[in-house]
PDB file of N, CA, C and O in Angstrom, chain B, residues numbered from 101:
ATOM      1  N   MET B 101     131.528 208.171  73.704  1.00  0.00           N
ATOM      2  CA  MET B 101     130.335 207.008  73.682  1.00  0.00           C
ATOM      3  C   MET B 101     130.511 205.828  73.157  1.00  0.00           C
ATOM      4  O   MET B 101     130.715 205.455  72.001  1.00  0.00           O
ATOM      5  N   THR B 102     130.325 204.878  74.917  1.00  0.00           N
ATOM      6  CA  THR B 102     130.699 203.472  74.662  1.00  0.00           C
ATOM      7  C   THR B 102     129.012 203.058  74.131  1.00  0.00           C
ATOM      8  O   THR B 102     127.931 203.461  74.560  1.00  0.00           O
ATOM      9  N   LYS B 103     129.442 201.811  72.709  1.00  0.00           N
ATOM     10  CA  LYS B 103     129.029 201.214  72.766  1.00  0.00           C
ATOM     11  C   LYS B 103     128.974 199.293  73.096  1.00  0.00           C
ATOM     12  O   LYS B 103     129.796 198.402  73.306  1.00  0.00           O
ATOM     13  N   ARG B 104     127.654 199.408  72.989  1.00  0.00           N
ATOM     14  CA  ARG B 104     127.515 197.675  73.594  1.00  0.00           C
ATOM     15  C   ARG B 104     126.882 196.837  71.798  1.00  0.00           C
ATOM     16  O   ARG B 104     126.305 197.310  70.819  1.00  0.00           O
ATOM     17  N   PHE B 105     127.546 195.046  72.257  1.00  0.00           N
ATOM     18  CA  PHE B 105     126.624 194.758  71.225  1.00  0.00           C
ATOM     19  C   PHE B 105     126.086 193.756  71.633  1.00  0.00           C
ATOM     20  O   PHE B 105     126.490 193.173  72.639  1.00  0.00           O
ATOM     21  N   ARG B 106     125.131 193.383  70.973  1.00  0.00           N
ATOM     22  CA  ARG B 106     124.032 192.572  71.323  1.00  0.00           C
ATOM     23  C   ARG B 106     123.517 191.469  70.432  1.00  0.00           C
ATOM     24  O   ARG B 106     122.880 191.959  69.499  1.00  0.00           O
ATOM     25  N   ILE B 107     123.573 190.061  70.388  1.00  0.00           N
ATOM     26  CA  ILE B 107     123.241 189.071  69.916  1.00  0.00           C
ATOM     27  C   ILE B 107     121.901 188.044  70.474  1.00  0.00           C
ATOM     28  O   ILE B 107     121.952 187.113  71.278  1.00  0.00           O
ATOM     29  N   GLU B 108     120.844 188.541  69.803  1.00  0.00           N
ATOM     30  CA  GLU B 108     119.781 188.093  70.386  1.00  0.00           C
ATOM     31  C   GLU B 108     119.305 186.292  69.568  1.00  0.00           C
ATOM     32  O   GLU B 108     118.751 185.925  68.532  1.00  0.00           O
ATOM     33  N   VAL B 109     119.908 185.640  70.744  1.00  0.00           N
ATOM     34  CA  VAL B 109     119.783 183.694  69.363  1.00  0.00           C
ATOM     35  C   VAL B 109     117.750 183.182  70.140  1.00  0.00           C
ATOM     36  O   VAL B 109     117.014 183.447  71.090  1.00  0.00           O
ATOM     37  N   VAL B 110     117.781 182.378  68.920  1.00  0.00           N
ATOM     38  CA  VAL B 110     116.960 181.186  70.228  1.00  0.00           C
ATOM     39  C   VAL B 110     117.511 180.424  71.118  1.00  0.00           C
ATOM     40  O   VAL B 110     118.528 179.743  70.988  1.00  0.00           O
ATOM     41  N   SER B 111     116.920 180.526  71.915  1.00  0.00           N
ATOM     42  CA  SER B 111     117.898 180.372  73.192  1.00  0.00           C
ATOM     43  C   SER B 111     118.166 177.749  73.197  1.00  0.00           C
ATOM     44  O   SER B 111     118.445 176.827  73.964  1.00  0.00           O
ATOM     45  N   LYS B 112     117.929 177.919  72.288  1.00  0.00           N
ATOM     46  CA  LYS B 112     118.043 176.416  72.079  1.00  0.00           C
ATOM     47  C   LYS B 112     119.230 176.362  71.163  1.00  0.00           C
ATOM     48  O   LYS B 112     119.751 175.250  71.244  1.00  0.00           O
ATOM     49  N   ASP B 113     119.909 177.233  70.238  1.00  0.00           N
ATOM     50  CA  ASP B 113     121.150 177.640  69.587  1.00  0.00           C
ATOM     51  C   ASP B 113     122.269 178.049  70.772  1.00  0.00           C
ATOM     52  O   ASP B 113     123.400 177.995  70.290  1.00  0.00           O
ATOM     53  N   THR B 114     122.270 178.435  72.161  1.00  0.00           N
ATOM     54  CA  THR B 114     123.189 179.725  72.493  1.00  0.00           C
ATOM     55  C   THR B 114     123.777 178.458  73.053  1.00  0.00           C
ATOM     56  O   THR B 114     124.844 178.799  73.562  1.00  0.00           O
ATOM     57  N   ARG B 115     123.557 176.801  73.253  1.00  0.00           N
ATOM     58  CA  ARG B 115     124.952 176.044  72.737  1.00  0.00           C
ATOM     59  C   ARG B 115     126.645 176.163  72.030  1.00  0.00           C
ATOM     60  O   ARG B 115     127.738 175.921  72.543  1.00  0.00           O
ATOM     61  N   LEU B 116     126.284 176.618  70.721  1.00  0.00           N
ATOM     62  CA  LEU B 116     126.482 177.388  70.206  1.00  0.00           C
ATOM     63  C   LEU B 116     127.850 177.935  70.085  1.00  0.00           C
ATOM     64  O   LEU B 116     128.822 177.559  69.431  1.00  0.00           O
ATOM     65  N   ILE B 117     127.634 179.065  71.008  1.00  0.00           N
ATOM     66  CA  ILE B 117     128.047 180.259  71.034  1.00  0.00           C
ATOM     67  C   ILE B 117     129.568 180.327  72.328  1.00  0.00           C
ATOM     68  O   ILE B 117     129.580 180.779  73.472  1.00  0.00           O
ATOM     69  N   ASP B 118     130.477 179.795  71.664  1.00  0.00           N
ATOM     70  CA  ASP B 118     131.414 179.740  72.890  1.00  0.00           C
ATOM     71  C   ASP B 118     131.912 181.318  73.792  1.00  0.00           C
ATOM     72  O   ASP B 118     132.264 182.464  73.515  1.00  0.00           O
ATOM     73  N   HIS B 119     131.642 180.410  75.067  1.00  0.00           N
ATOM     74  CA  HIS B 119     131.614 181.638  76.512  1.00  0.00           C
ATOM     75  C   HIS B 119     132.961 181.321  76.470  1.00  0.00           C
ATOM     76  O   HIS B 119     133.680 180.375  76.792  1.00  0.00           O
ATOM     77  N   ALA B 120     133.075 182.448  75.955  1.00  0.00           N
ATOM     78  CA  ALA B 120     134.911 183.331  76.639  1.00  0.00           C
ATOM     79  C   ALA B 120     135.064 183.552  78.245  1.00  0.00           C
ATOM     80  O   ALA B 120     134.218 184.152  78.907  1.00  0.00           O
ATOM     81  N   THR B 121     136.179 183.025  78.750  1.00  0.00           N
ATOM     82  CA  THR B 121     136.311 183.042  80.165  1.00  0.00           C
ATOM     83  C   THR B 121     136.683 184.180  80.711  1.00  0.00           C
ATOM     84  O   THR B 121     136.444 184.455  81.887  1.00  0.00           O
ATOM     85  N   ASP B 122     137.640 185.360  79.460  1.00  0.00           N
ATOM     86  CA  ASP B 122     138.313 185.880  80.071  1.00  0.00           C
ATOM     87  C   ASP B 122     137.676 187.588  79.267  1.00  0.00           C
ATOM     88  O   ASP B 122     138.288 188.635  79.058  1.00  0.00           O
ATOM     89  N   VAL B 123     136.779 187.346  79.102  1.00  0.00           N
ATOM     90  CA  VAL B 123     135.804 189.174  78.384  1.00  0.00           C
ATOM     91  C   VAL B 123     134.366 188.691  79.135  1.00  0.00           C
ATOM     92  O   VAL B 123     133.776 187.610  79.163  1.00  0.00           O
ATOM     93  N   THR B 124     134.076 190.080  79.757  1.00  0.00           N
ATOM     94  CA  THR B 124     133.051 189.886  80.470  1.00  0.00           C
ATOM     95  C   THR B 124     132.140 190.630  79.545  1.00  0.00           C
ATOM     96  O   THR B 124     132.287 191.638  78.853  1.00  0.00           O
ATOM     97  N   TYR B 125     130.637 189.373  79.871  1.00  0.00           N
ATOM     98  CA  TYR B 125     129.672 189.462  78.596  1.00  0.00           C
ATOM     99  C   TYR B 125     128.300 189.309  79.806  1.00  0.00           C
ATOM    100  O   TYR B 125     128.153 188.562  80.774  1.00  0.00           O
ATOM    101  N   THR B 126     127.403 190.439  79.187  1.00  0.00           N
ATOM    102  CA  THR B 126     125.718 188.880  79.741  1.00  0.00           C
ATOM    103  C   THR B 126     124.338 188.729  79.054  1.00  0.00           C
ATOM    104  O   THR B 126     123.673 189.220  78.142  1.00  0.00           O
ATOM    105  N   VAL B 127     124.281 187.708  80.073  1.00  0.00           N
ATOM    106  CA  VAL B 127     122.989 187.048  79.260  1.00  0.00           C
ATOM    107  C   VAL B 127     121.838 187.126  80.256  1.00  0.00           C
ATOM    108  O   VAL B 127     121.927 186.878  81.459  1.00  0.00           O
ATOM    109  N   MET B 128     120.663 187.531  79.543  1.00  0.00           N
ATOM    110  CA  MET B 128     119.530 187.700  80.150  1.00  0.00           C
ATOM    111  C   MET B 128     118.683 186.501  78.543  1.00  0.00           C
ATOM    112  O   MET B 128     118.956 186.205  77.380  1.00  0.00           O
ATOM    113  N   SER B 129     117.495 186.199  79.687  1.00  0.00           N
ATOM    114  CA  SER B 129     116.013 185.096  78.444  1.00  0.00           C
ATOM    115  C   SER B 129     115.342 186.675  78.701  1.00  0.00           C
ATOM    116  O   SER B 129     115.423 187.741  79.311  1.00  0.00           O
ATOM    117  N   THR B 130     114.601 185.835  77.669  1.00  0.00           N
ATOM    118  CA  THR B 130     113.196 186.604  77.384  1.00  0.00           C
ATOM    119  C   THR B 130     112.265 185.364  76.128  1.00  0.00           C
ATOM    120  O   THR B 130     112.574 184.350  75.502  1.00  0.00           O
ATOM    121  N   ILE B 131     111.335 186.016  76.256  1.00  0.00           N
ATOM    122  CA  ILE B 131     110.571 185.215  74.934  1.00  0.00           C
ATOM    123  C   ILE B 131     109.683 186.494  74.345  1.00  0.00           C
ATOM    124  O   ILE B 131     109.122 187.396  74.966  1.00  0.00           O
ATOM    125  N   GLY B 132     109.765 186.233  72.889  1.00  0.00           N
ATOM    126  CA  GLY B 132     109.830 187.447  71.741  1.00  0.00           C
ATOM    127  C   GLY B 132     108.358 187.180  71.606  1.00  0.00           C
ATOM    128  O   GLY B 132     107.631 186.255  71.970  1.00  0.00           O
ATOM    129  N   PRO B 133     108.125 188.551  70.818  1.00  0.00           N
ATOM    130  CA  PRO B 133     106.204 188.827  70.781  1.00  0.00           C
ATOM    131  C   PRO B 133     105.270 187.542  70.622  1.00  0.00           C
ATOM    132  O   PRO B 133     104.265 187.254  71.272  1.00  0.00           O
ATOM    133  N   ASN B 134     105.909 186.820  69.532  1.00  0.00           N
ATOM    134  CA  ASN B 134     105.233 184.971  69.492  1.00  0.00           C
ATOM    135  C   ASN B 134     105.420 184.275  70.235  1.00  0.00           C
ATOM    136  O   ASN B 134     104.621 183.339  70.230  1.00  0.00           O
ATOM    137  N   GLY B 135     106.418 184.233  71.223  1.00  0.00           N
ATOM    138  CA  GLY B 135     106.093 183.604  72.251  1.00  0.00           C
ATOM    139  C   GLY B 135     107.307 182.525  72.208  1.00  0.00           C
ATOM    140  O   GLY B 135     107.353 181.578  72.994  1.00  0.00           O
ATOM    141  N   VAL B 136     108.430 182.805  71.057  1.00  0.00           N
ATOM    142  CA  VAL B 136     110.025 182.180  71.285  1.00  0.00           C
ATOM    143  C   VAL B 136     110.590 182.622  71.887  1.00  0.00           C
ATOM    144  O   VAL B 136     110.844 183.826  71.858  1.00  0.00           O
ATOM    145  N   ASN B 137     111.343 181.178  73.294  1.00  0.00           N
ATOM    146  CA  ASN B 137     112.870 181.737  73.928  1.00  0.00           C
ATOM    147  C   ASN B 137     113.469 182.003  73.577  1.00  0.00           C
ATOM    148  O   ASN B 137     113.736 181.390  72.543  1.00  0.00           O
ATOM    149  N   ILE B 138     114.479 183.271  73.964  1.00  0.00           N
ATOM    150  CA  ILE B 138     115.302 184.092  73.595  1.00  0.00           C
ATOM    151  C   ILE B 138     116.502 184.002  74.690  1.00  0.00           C
ATOM    152  O   ILE B 138     116.285 183.348  75.710  1.00  0.00           O
ATOM    153  N   ASP B 139     117.665 184.590  74.524  1.00  0.00           N
ATOM    154  CA  ASP B 139     118.846 184.656  74.922  1.00  0.00           C
ATOM    155  C   ASP B 139     119.389 185.642  74.583  1.00  0.00           C
ATOM    156  O   ASP B 139     120.064 185.462  73.570  1.00  0.00           O
ATOM    157  N   VAL B 140     119.419 186.817  75.040  1.00  0.00           N
ATOM    158  CA  VAL B 140     120.036 188.050  74.614  1.00  0.00           C
ATOM    159  C   VAL B 140     121.892 188.098  75.321  1.00  0.00           C
ATOM    160  O   VAL B 140     122.206 187.993  76.507  1.00  0.00           O
ATOM    161  N   PHE B 141     122.663 188.252  74.339  1.00  0.00           N
ATOM    162  CA  PHE B 141     124.435 188.422  74.829  1.00  0.00           C
ATOM    163  C   PHE B 141     124.509 189.426  74.125  1.00  0.00           C
ATOM    164  O   PHE B 141     124.281 189.771  72.966  1.00  0.00           O
ATOM    165  N   GLU B 142     125.058 190.033  75.526  1.00  0.00           N
ATOM    166  CA  GLU B 142     125.535 191.419  74.900  1.00  0.00           C
ATOM    167  C   GLU B 142     126.966 191.967  75.908  1.00  0.00           C
ATOM    168  O   GLU B 142     126.831 191.961  77.132  1.00  0.00           O
ATOM    169  N   THR B 143     128.250 192.406  75.305  1.00  0.00           N
ATOM    170  CA  THR B 143     129.256 192.682  75.177  1.00  0.00           C
ATOM    171  C   THR B 143     129.650 193.908  75.191  1.00  0.00           C
ATOM    172  O   THR B 143     128.743 194.554  74.665  1.00  0.00           O
ATOM    173  N   LEU B 144     130.722 194.786  75.581  1.00  0.00           N
ATOM    174  CA  LEU B 144     131.567 195.938  75.071  1.00  0.00           C
ATOM    175  C   LEU B 144     132.211 195.338  74.290  1.00  0.00           C
ATOM    176  O   LEU B 144     132.378 196.091  73.331  1.00  0.00           O
ATOM    177  N   ASP B 145     132.971 193.850  74.019  1.00  0.00           N
ATOM    178  CA  ASP B 145     133.797 193.326  72.958  1.00  0.00           C
ATOM    179  C   ASP B 145     133.942 193.383  71.542  1.00  0.00           C
ATOM    180  O   ASP B 145     134.151 192.256  71.093  1.00  0.00           O
ATOM    181  N   GLU B 146     133.918 194.067  70.869  1.00  0.00           N
ATOM    182  CA  GLU B 146     132.773 194.222  69.265  1.00  0.00           C
ATOM    183  C   GLU B 146     133.346 193.090  68.971  1.00  0.00           C
ATOM    184  O   GLU B 146     132.404 192.352  68.680  1.00  0.00           O
ATOM    185  N   GLY B 147     135.177 191.983  68.780  1.00  0.00           N
ATOM    186  CA  GLY B 147     135.242 191.126  68.354  1.00  0.00           C
ATOM    187  C   GLY B 147     134.736 189.830  68.561  1.00  0.00           C
ATOM    188  O   GLY B 147     134.732 188.840  67.829  1.00  0.00           O
ATOM    189  N   LEU B 148     134.181 190.086  70.045  1.00  0.00           N
ATOM    190  CA  LEU B 148     133.897 188.650  70.879  1.00  0.00           C
ATOM    191  C   LEU B 148     132.147 188.263  70.541  1.00  0.00           C
ATOM    192  O   LEU B 148     131.493 187.269  70.858  1.00  0.00           O
ATOM    193  N   ALA B 149     131.661 189.804  69.586  1.00  0.00           N
ATOM    194  CA  ALA B 149     130.124 190.142  69.787  1.00  0.00           C
ATOM    195  C   ALA B 149     130.816 189.290  67.492  1.00  0.00           C
ATOM    196  O   ALA B 149     130.582 188.229  66.913  1.00  0.00           O
ATOM    197  N   ASN B 150     131.241 189.960  67.283  1.00  0.00           N
ATOM    198  CA  ASN B 150     131.383 189.370  65.997  1.00  0.00           C
ATOM    199  C   ASN B 150     131.952 187.520  66.154  1.00  0.00           C
ATOM    200  O   ASN B 150     131.602 186.487  65.584  1.00  0.00           O
ATOM    201  N   GLY B 151     132.499 187.694  66.731  1.00  0.00           N
ATOM    202  CA  GLY B 151     132.695 185.818  67.161  1.00  0.00           C
ATOM    203  C   GLY B 151     131.191 185.258  67.210  1.00  0.00           C
ATOM    204  O   GLY B 151     130.728 184.626  66.260  1.00  0.00           O
ATOM    205  N   TRP B 152     130.825 185.392  67.790  1.00  0.00           N
ATOM    206  CA  TRP B 152     129.238 184.729  68.297  1.00  0.00           C
ATOM    207  C   TRP B 152     128.124 184.697  66.968  1.00  0.00           C
ATOM    208  O   TRP B 152     127.198 183.924  66.722  1.00  0.00           O
ATOM    209  N   ALA B 153     128.731 186.071  66.132  1.00  0.00           N
ATOM    210  CA  ALA B 153     128.302 186.476  65.171  1.00  0.00           C
ATOM    211  C   ALA B 153     127.990 185.146  63.384  1.00  0.00           C
ATOM    212  O   ALA B 153     127.201 184.753  62.525  1.00  0.00           O
ATOM    213  N   SER B 154     130.213 185.027  64.295  1.00  0.00           N
ATOM    214  CA  SER B 154     130.446 183.816  63.232  1.00  0.00           C
ATOM    215  C   SER B 154     129.983 182.418  63.489  1.00  0.00           C
ATOM    216  O   SER B 154     129.916 181.488  62.686  1.00  0.00           O
ATOM    217  N   ILE B 155     129.678 182.443  64.754  1.00  0.00           N
ATOM    218  CA  ILE B 155     129.640 180.894  64.631  1.00  0.00           C
ATOM    219  C   ILE B 155     128.353 180.810  64.678  1.00  0.00           C
ATOM    220  O   ILE B 155     128.181 179.595  64.773  1.00  0.00           O
ATOM    221  N   LEU B 156     127.231 181.344  64.674  1.00  0.00           N
ATOM    222  CA  LEU B 156     126.103 181.194  64.630  1.00  0.00           C
ATOM    223  C   LEU B 156     125.396 180.895  62.595  1.00  0.00           C
ATOM    224  O   LEU B 156     124.542 180.174  62.079  1.00  0.00           O
ATOM    225  N   ASP B 157     126.529 182.085  62.027  1.00  0.00           N
ATOM    226  CA  ASP B 157     126.648 181.780  60.891  1.00  0.00           C
ATOM    227  C   ASP B 157     127.015 180.731  60.358  1.00  0.00           C
ATOM    228  O   ASP B 157     126.430 180.307  59.361  1.00  0.00           O
ATOM    229  N   GLY B 158     127.979 180.140  60.866  1.00  0.00           N
ATOM    230  CA  GLY B 158     129.223 178.794  60.100  1.00  0.00           C
ATOM    231  C   GLY B 158     127.806 177.315  60.651  1.00  0.00           C
ATOM    232  O   GLY B 158     128.111 176.189  60.259  1.00  0.00           O
ATOM    233  N   HIS B 159     126.254 177.441  61.586  1.00  0.00           N
ATOM    234  CA  HIS B 159     125.719 176.821  61.729  1.00  0.00           C
ATOM    235  C   HIS B 159     124.600 177.177  60.876  1.00  0.00           C
ATOM    236  O   HIS B 159     123.905 176.189  60.636  1.00  0.00           O
ATOM    237  N   ASP B 160     124.268 178.035  60.443  1.00  0.00           N
ATOM    238  CA  ASP B 160     123.235 178.268  59.071  1.00  0.00           C
ATOM    239  C   ASP B 160     121.812 178.824  59.836  1.00  0.00           C
ATOM    240  O   ASP B 160     120.645 178.798  59.446  1.00  0.00           O
ATOM    241  N   LYS B 161     122.531 179.431  61.317  1.00  0.00           N
ATOM    242  CA  LYS B 161     120.696 179.996  62.763  1.00  0.00           C
ATOM    243  C   LYS B 161     120.688 181.547  62.362  1.00  0.00           C
ATOM    244  O   LYS B 161     121.530 182.370  62.002  1.00  0.00           O
ATOM    245  N   PRO B 162     119.269 181.527  62.615  1.00  0.00           N
ATOM    246  CA  PRO B 162     119.106 182.819  62.339  1.00  0.00           C
ATOM    247  C   PRO B 162     119.068 183.695  64.130  1.00  0.00           C
ATOM    248  O   PRO B 162     118.592 183.162  65.132  1.00  0.00           O
ATOM    249  N   TYR B 163     119.602 184.877  64.088  1.00  0.00           N
ATOM    250  CA  TYR B 163     120.196 185.749  64.707  1.00  0.00           C
ATOM    251  C   TYR B 163     119.625 187.297  64.578  1.00  0.00           C
ATOM    252  O   TYR B 163     119.311 187.723  63.467  1.00  0.00           O
ATOM    253  N   VAL B 164     119.516 188.040  65.646  1.00  0.00           N
ATOM    254  CA  VAL B 164     119.792 189.393  65.642  1.00  0.00           C
ATOM    255  C   VAL B 164     121.102 190.078  66.180  1.00  0.00           C
ATOM    256  O   VAL B 164     121.462 189.947  67.350  1.00  0.00           O
ATOM    257  N   ALA B 165     121.687 190.707  65.385  1.00  0.00           N
ATOM    258  CA  ALA B 165     122.870 191.638  65.980  1.00  0.00           C
ATOM    259  C   ALA B 165     122.495 192.935  66.108  1.00  0.00           C
ATOM    260  O   ALA B 165     121.828 193.276  65.131  1.00  0.00           O
ATOM    261  N   GLN B 166     122.657 193.876  66.973  1.00  0.00           N
ATOM    262  CA  GLN B 166     123.214 195.309  67.254  1.00  0.00           C
ATOM    263  C   GLN B 166     124.176 195.527  67.921  1.00  0.00           C
ATOM    264  O   GLN B 166     124.923 194.836  68.614  1.00  0.00           O
ATOM    265  N   VAL B 167     124.063 197.193  67.501  1.00  0.00           N
ATOM    266  CA  VAL B 167     124.495 198.220  68.367  1.00  0.00           C
ATOM    267  C   VAL B 167     124.356 199.042  68.917  1.00  0.00           C
ATOM    268  O   VAL B 167     123.965 199.978  68.218  1.00  0.00           O
ATOM    269  N   LEU B 168     124.458 199.259  69.857  1.00  0.00           N
ATOM    270  CA  LEU B 168     123.457 200.267  71.274  1.00  0.00           C
ATOM    271  C   LEU B 168     124.294 200.679  71.812  1.00  0.00           C
ATOM    272  O   LEU B 168     125.195 199.986  72.286  1.00  0.00           O
ATOM    273  N   ASP B 169     124.232 201.835  71.881  1.00  0.00           N
ATOM    274  CA  ASP B 169     124.840 203.081  72.500  1.00  0.00           C
ATOM    275  C   ASP B 169     123.746 203.180  73.901  1.00  0.00           C
ATOM    276  O   ASP B 169     122.870 202.324  74.024  1.00  0.00           O
ATOM    277  N   GLU B 170     123.955 204.745  75.324  1.00  0.00           N
ATOM    278  CA  GLU B 170     123.071 205.175  75.889  1.00  0.00           C
ATOM    279  C   GLU B 170     122.154 205.285  75.088  1.00  0.00           C
ATOM    280  O   GLU B 170     121.647 204.170  74.961  1.00  0.00           O
ATOM    281  N   ASN B 171     121.379 206.419  74.131  1.00  0.00           N
ATOM    282  CA  ASN B 171     120.702 206.370  73.248  1.00  0.00           C
ATOM    283  C   ASN B 171     119.528 205.811  72.914  1.00  0.00           C
ATOM    284  O   ASN B 171     118.440 206.328  72.659  1.00  0.00           O
ATOM    285  N   GLY B 172     119.955 204.450  72.952  1.00  0.00           N
ATOM    286  CA  GLY B 172     119.491 203.208  72.077  1.00  0.00           C
ATOM    287  C   GLY B 172     120.300 202.455  70.900  1.00  0.00           C
ATOM    288  O   GLY B 172     121.502 202.720  70.919  1.00  0.00           O
ATOM    289  N   ALA B 173     119.772 201.312  69.580  1.00  0.00           N
ATOM    290  CA  ALA B 173     120.492 200.947  68.851  1.00  0.00           C
ATOM    291  C   ALA B 173     121.462 202.469  68.210  1.00  0.00           C
ATOM    292  O   ALA B 173     121.109 203.645  68.298  1.00  0.00           O
ATOM    293  N   LEU B 174     122.639 201.956  67.631  1.00  0.00           N
ATOM    294  CA  LEU B 174     122.778 202.358  66.893  1.00  0.00           C
ATOM    295  C   LEU B 174     122.411 201.661  65.594  1.00  0.00           C
ATOM    296  O   LEU B 174     121.659 202.332  64.887  1.00  0.00           O
ATOM    297  N   ALA B 175     122.764 200.469  65.109  1.00  0.00           N
ATOM    298  CA  ALA B 175     122.297 199.745  64.278  1.00  0.00           C
ATOM    299  C   ALA B 175     121.602 197.714  64.365  1.00  0.00           C
ATOM    300  O   ALA B 175     122.117 196.770  64.964  1.00  0.00           O
ATOM    301  N   GLU B 176     120.774 197.735  63.805  1.00  0.00           N
ATOM    302  CA  GLU B 176     120.434 196.294  63.785  1.00  0.00           C
ATOM    303  C   GLU B 176     120.049 195.288  62.742  1.00  0.00           C
ATOM    304  O   GLU B 176     119.264 195.513  61.820  1.00  0.00           O
ATOM    305  N   ARG B 177     120.640 194.215  62.960  1.00  0.00           N
ATOM    306  CA  ARG B 177     120.687 193.371  61.699  1.00  0.00           C
ATOM    307  C   ARG B 177     120.064 191.974  62.372  1.00  0.00           C
ATOM    308  O   ARG B 177     120.343 191.453  63.452  1.00  0.00           O
ATOM    309  N   CYS B 178     118.837 191.435  61.033  1.00  0.00           N
ATOM    310  CA  CYS B 178     118.380 190.583  61.277  1.00  0.00           C
ATOM    311  C   CYS B 178     118.863 189.328  60.533  1.00  0.00           C
ATOM    312  O   CYS B 178     118.321 189.393  59.430  1.00  0.00           O
ATOM    313  N   VAL B 179     119.561 188.300  60.591  1.00  0.00           N
ATOM    314  CA  VAL B 179     119.734 187.369  59.929  1.00  0.00           C
ATOM    315  C   VAL B 179     119.049 186.282  60.049  1.00  0.00           C
ATOM    316  O   VAL B 179     118.684 185.775  61.110  1.00  0.00           O
ATOM    317  N   ARG B 180     118.777 185.738  58.543  1.00  0.00           N
ATOM    318  CA  ARG B 180     118.392 184.072  58.070  1.00  0.00           C
ATOM    319  C   ARG B 180     116.763 184.302  58.737  1.00  0.00           C
ATOM    320  O   ARG B 180     116.232 183.377  59.353  1.00  0.00           O
ATOM    321  N   GLN B 181     116.104 185.544  58.550  1.00  0.00           N
ATOM    322  CA  GLN B 181     114.631 185.644  59.192  1.00  0.00           C
ATOM    323  C   GLN B 181     114.375 185.111  60.696  1.00  0.00           C
ATOM    324  O   GLN B 181     113.871 184.050  61.064  1.00  0.00           O
ATOM    325  N   PRO B 182     114.792 185.994  61.309  1.00  0.00           N
ATOM    326  CA  PRO B 182     114.552 185.340  62.987  1.00  0.00           C
ATOM    327  C   PRO B 182     113.304 184.668  63.226  1.00  0.00           C
ATOM    328  O   PRO B 182     112.700 185.183  62.285  1.00  0.00           O
ATOM    329  N   SER B 183     112.404 183.871  63.791  1.00  0.00           N
ATOM    330  CA  SER B 183     111.048 183.837  64.022  1.00  0.00           C
ATOM    331  C   SER B 183     110.570 184.807  64.935  1.00  0.00           C
ATOM    332  O   SER B 183     109.457 185.290  64.727  1.00  0.00           O
ATOM    333  N   TRP B 184     111.440 185.281  66.216  1.00  0.00           N
ATOM    334  CA  TRP B 184     110.481 185.793  66.953  1.00  0.00           C
ATOM    335  C   TRP B 184     111.086 187.523  66.660  1.00  0.00           C
ATOM    336  O   TRP B 184     111.354 188.413  67.466  1.00  0.00           O
ATOM    337  N   ARG B 185     111.140 187.488  65.217  1.00  0.00           N
ATOM    338  CA  ARG B 185     111.438 189.045  64.712  1.00  0.00           C
ATOM    339  C   ARG B 185     110.274 189.399  63.712  1.00  0.00           C
ATOM    340  O   ARG B 185     110.190 190.475  63.121  1.00  0.00           O
ATOM    341  N   GLN B 186     109.192 188.121  63.576  1.00  0.00           N
ATOM    342  CA  GLN B 186     108.707 187.940  62.339  1.00  0.00           C
ATOM    343  C   GLN B 186     106.825 188.256  62.921  1.00  0.00           C
ATOM    344  O   GLN B 186     106.077 187.624  63.667  1.00  0.00           O
ATOM    345  N   HIS B 187     106.727 189.042  62.428  1.00  0.00           N
ATOM    346  CA  HIS B 187     104.904 189.864  62.765  1.00  0.00           C
ATOM    347  C   HIS B 187     104.089 189.716  61.635  1.00  0.00           C
ATOM    348  O   HIS B 187     102.938 190.153  61.642  1.00  0.00           O
TER     349      HIS B 187
END
């Protein structure tokens, strides 16, 4: 079963994430439920996803990290109360 790793981050914080050229990842943009623009990074490389999270942690930025498989989310972690996940 292939795992995918996803990071959601506020669009303005996207510039902080190191875009490695030797690893495949996808990026998409969306608008959260309360109108916040977020970018979603997804990769099959767990190390890359951990690196993204580490960079965001180092800058004290909120994000959502998920581990997914073909059936949906296996794990989800909301860090520093991301505003797009507040209801």
